[in-house]
C-alpha positions in Angstrom: 23.5 18.3 -60.3 20.8 19.6 -57.9 19.2 16.6 -55.9 15.6 16.3 -56.4 12.8 18.1 -54.1 11.5 21.3 -53.7 13.8 24.5 -52.4 12.5 27.8 -50.8 14.1 30.2 -53.2 14.5 33.8 -51.2 14.9 37.3 -52.6 16.0 40.1 -50.6 17.4 43.5 -51.4 17.6 46.8 -49.1 14.9 48.9 -50.0 12.2 46.0 -51.4 9.9 43.6 -49.6 11.1 40.1 -49.3 10.1 37.6 -51.9 9.9 33.8 -50.9 8.5 31.0 -53.1 8.8 27.4 -53.4 10.6 26.1 -56.6 11.1 22.5 -57.6 14.2 22.2 -60.2 13.6 20.8 -63.6 15.6 17.5 -64.6 19.3 18.6 -65.1 19.0 21.2 -62.1 18.2 24.5 -63.6 15.6 27.1 -62.3 14.1 29.9 -64.0 11.8 32.0 -62.0 10.8 35.7 -62.7 11.1 37.4 -59.3 8.4 40.3 -58.4 10.4 43.3 -56.2 8.1 45.3 -54.7 9.4 48.5 -53.1 9.2 48.5 -49.7 6.8 51.1 -47.9 8.5 53.2 -45.6 7.0 55.6 -42.9 8.1 59.1 -42.7 11.0 59.4 -40.8 12.2 55.4 -41.0 15.4 56.2 -42.6 16.7 52.8 -42.4 13.5 51.2 -43.3 13.6 48.7 -40.3 10.1 49.4 -39.4 10.7 51.2 -36.3 11.5 55.0 -36.0 14.5 55.0 -33.3 17.8 57.3 -32.6 19.4 55.2 -34.9 17.1 57.1 -37.8 18.0 60.6 -36.2 21.7 59.5 -36.7 21.4 58.7 -40.1 19.6 62.0 -40.9 21.8 64.0 -39.3 24.7 62.0 -41.1 22.8 63.1 -44.4 22.8 66.7 -43.2 26.3 66.7 -42.7 27.2 65.3 -46.0 28.5 62.2 -44.7 25.9 60.1 -46.6 24.2 60.7 -49.8 20.9 58.7 -50.6 21.8 55.3 -50.6 20.1 51.9 -49.8 20.9 52.5 -46.5 18.7 55.8 -46.3 15.0 55.4 -47.9 13.9 58.7 -50.1 10.4 57.4 -48.7 11.5 58.8 -45.4 11.7 62.3 -46.0 8.9 64.0 -43.7 8.5 67.1 -45.6 9.2 66.1 -49.3 11.7 68.4 -50.1 13.9 66.0 -51.6 16.2 66.3 -48.8 17.2 64.3 -45.5 18.4 66.4 -42.9 17.4 68.5 -39.8 13.9 68.4 -40.1 13.9 64.7 -40.5 16.2 64.1 -37.3 13.7 66.7 -35.1 11.0 64.6 -36.5 12.4 61.2 -35.5 13.4 62.6 -31.9 10.1 63.8 -31.8 8.3 60.7 -32.7 10.5 58.6 -30.4 10.3 60.6 -27.4 6.2 60.5 -27.9 5.9 64.0 -28.6 4.2 63.5 -32.0 
């Protein structure tokens, strides 16, 4: 049985924005809550979706090019800088230029 009170419900999933709300369990302790999950907006080149373009993104792009990773929750499709449906050398070059201030 859940103690009376208000609780913070947090839902997090890779590739989605964090959802947070306050809930108060009904008598008996059960909670029913619809959770709207919104796809995270990822900037071109931000392979890991952390909000920054860094060498970590270049490494992920090169791992994709080498076939070490497929599109997964760790590499965002929205990071595809030239919109060719692939993550590879072009993205790695873009990231390196962005991270070094050349872009």
